[in-house]
C-alpha positions as CSV (number, residue, x, y, z in Angstrom):
1,M,11.0,5.6,21.0
2,R,10.4,6.2,17.2
3,E,8.4,9.1,15.5
4,W,5.5,7.9,13.6
5,E,2.7,9.9,11.7
6,K,-0.9,9.4,11.1
7,V,-2.0,10.4,7.7
8,Q,-6.1,10.6,7.3
9,E,-6.7,11.9,3.7
10,V,-5.7,11.0,0.4
11,P,-5.2,14.0,-2.2
12,R,-6.6,13.7,-5.3
13,R,-3.3,14.8,-7.2
14,L,-0.3,13.3,-5.8
15,R,3.0,14.6,-5.7
16,A,6.1,12.1,-7.1
17,T,7.6,12.9,-3.4
18,D,4.7,10.5,-1.8
19,P,5.5,7.0,-3.1
20,V,3.0,5.1,-0.9
21,R,0.1,7.0,-2.3
22,E,1.4,7.0,-5.6
23,F,2.0,3.1,-5.6
24,I,-1.9,2.9,-4.7
25,R,-3.2,5.5,-6.9
26,A,-1.2,4.1,-10.0
27,F,-2.3,0.4,-8.9
28,N,-6.1,1.6,-9.0
29,D,-5.7,3.3,-12.5
30,R,-3.7,0.8,-14.2
31,D,-1.3,3.4,-15.0
32,L,1.9,0.9,-15.2
33,D,4.4,3.8,-16.1
34,A,3.6,5.7,-13.2
35,F,3.5,2.2,-11.0
36,V,6.9,1.3,-12.0
37,A,8.1,4.8,-11.9
38,V,7.7,4.8,-8.2
39,L,9.6,1.7,-7.6
40,D,13.3,1.2,-6.6
41,P,15.3,-0.7,-9.5
42,G,15.5,-3.4,-6.6
43,V,12.3,-3.5,-5.7
44,E,10.7,-6.6,-3.9
45,L,7.2,-7.3,-4.0
46,H,5.9,-10.1,-1.7
47,A,2.9,-11.2,-3.8
48,S,0.6,-14.0,-2.5
49,R,1.9,-16.1,-5.6
50,G,5.6,-15.5,-4.6
51,L,8.6,-12.8,-4.6
52,R,8.5,-10.3,-7.7
53,K,12.1,-8.9,-8.0
54,G,12.7,-5.9,-10.1
55,I,10.8,-3.4,-12.3
56,E,9.8,-5.9,-15.1
57,A,8.5,-8.6,-12.7
58,A,6.4,-5.6,-10.8
59,R,5.0,-4.3,-14.1
60,V,3.7,-8.0,-14.8
61,W,2.2,-8.2,-11.1
62,A,0.2,-5.0,-11.4
63,T,-1.4,-5.9,-15.0
64,R,-4.5,-6.9,-14.7
65,E,-6.9,-8.4,-17.3
66,P,-9.9,-6.8,-17.8
67,G,-13.5,-8.1,-17.0
68,G,-14.5,-10.4,-14.1
69,V,-13.7,-9.3,-10.6
70,Q,-11.4,-6.2,-10.1
71,Q,-10.3,-4.5,-6.9
72,T,-9.9,-1.0,-6.2
73,I,-7.5,-0.1,-2.9
74,E,-8.9,2.5,-0.5
75,L,-6.3,3.9,1.7
76,E,-7.8,4.5,5.3
77,E,-4.6,5.6,7.3
78,L,-1.1,5.8,6.6
79,Y,1.5,5.4,9.3
80,E,5.2,6.7,8.3
81,D,8.3,6.1,10.2
82,G,11.6,8.1,9.4
83,T,10.2,9.0,5.6
84,E,11.2,12.5,6.1
85,G,14.5,12.0,4.0
86,G,12.9,9.6,1.4
87,G,13.5,6.4,3.1
88,G,12.2,4.6,6.1
89,R,9.0,2.7,6.2
90,A,5.2,2.8,6.3
91,V,2.2,0.9,7.1
92,A,-0.7,1.4,5.1
93,L,-4.1,0.3,6.3
94,I,-6.3,-0.3,3.4
95,R,-9.5,-1.9,2.0
96,R,-9.5,-3.9,-0.9
97,V,-12.7,-3.4,-2.9
98,W,-13.6,-6.1,-5.0
99,H,-16.2,-5.4,-7.5
100,W,-17.6,-7.1,-10.8
101,A,-16.5,-5.2,-13.9
102,E,-19.4,-5.7,-16.2
103,S,-22.1,-4.4,-13.7
104,G,-19.8,-2.6,-11.0
105,E,-21.6,-4.4,-8.2
106,H,-19.9,-4.8,-5.1
107,A,-18.5,-8.4,-4.7
108,S,-16.5,-8.4,-1.3
109,T,-14.2,-5.9,1.0
110,D,-11.1,-7.2,2.8
111,E,-9.7,-5.0,5.4
112,M,-5.9,-5.6,5.3
113,A,-2.3,-3.8,5.6
114,W,0.1,-3.1,3.2
115,A,3.8,-2.4,4.4
116,F,6.4,-0.6,2.6
117,E,10.2,0.0,2.8
118,L,11.3,3.2,1.2
119,R,14.6,4.3,-0.5
120,D,15.2,7.3,-2.3
121,R,11.3,8.4,-2.5
122,R,10.7,5.1,-4.2
123,V,9.3,1.8,-3.0
124,L,11.9,-0.7,-2.2
125,S,9.7,-3.2,-0.5
126,W,6.0,-3.8,-0.3
127,R,4.4,-6.9,1.5
128,P,0.4,-7.1,2.2
129,Y,-0.8,-8.5,5.4
130,D,-4.1,-10.0,6.2
131,D,-3.6,-9.3,9.7
132,R,-3.0,-5.4,10.4
133,A,-1.7,-5.9,13.9
134,A,0.9,-8.1,12.3
135,A,2.0,-5.5,10.0
136,F,2.6,-3.1,12.8
137,R,4.8,-6.0,14.8
138,E,6.8,-7.3,12.1
139,N,7.7,-4.1,10.8
140,D,8.8,-2.8,14.0
141,F,6.4,0.1,14.5
142,P,5.7,1.8,17.7
143,N,3.0,0.1,19.8
144,E,1.1,3.6,20.0
145,A,0.8,3.0,16.1
146,A,-0.8,-0.1,16.3
147,A,-3.1,1.2,19.6
148,A,-4.0,3.9,17.7
149,A,-5.0,1.9,14.5
150,K,-7.1,-0.4,16.6
151,A,-8.9,2.3,18.9
152,D,-9.7,4.1,15.6
153,R,-11.5,0.7,14.2
154,A,-13.4,0.3,17.5
155,S,-14.6,3.7,17.2
156,G,-15.6,3.7,13.6
């Protein structure tokens, strides 16, 4: 059985040793320098429009034009496996909240999961999942993690 940790709160100030939270914070804040700083040089982003490899491709992917519909990522829960030494993997249950930039009005919300592979406290791989259960399954997380996530959603 693998050990996993459920993390509930997202601190406002983040340490460089917390790559998943820093990835989300930097993405939300459009802080491209901080975003790429948390990435491994061999990073692979499995984006909806195809695989992005390397730091510069990741920077281009994370660059968003102003105006129109914009997204903010809200971290609900973070499940980690083997991350104590700076490697391992994580599944983040997130809400992708879309809003109109001009008015701030809410447009829609998606419940998703983001899977991360880590190396040397940097993001080596990122993959989004529309199906949260699939994120746990495909990343070989213990059944207890998926069951806890499902129970939390049912009680919320």
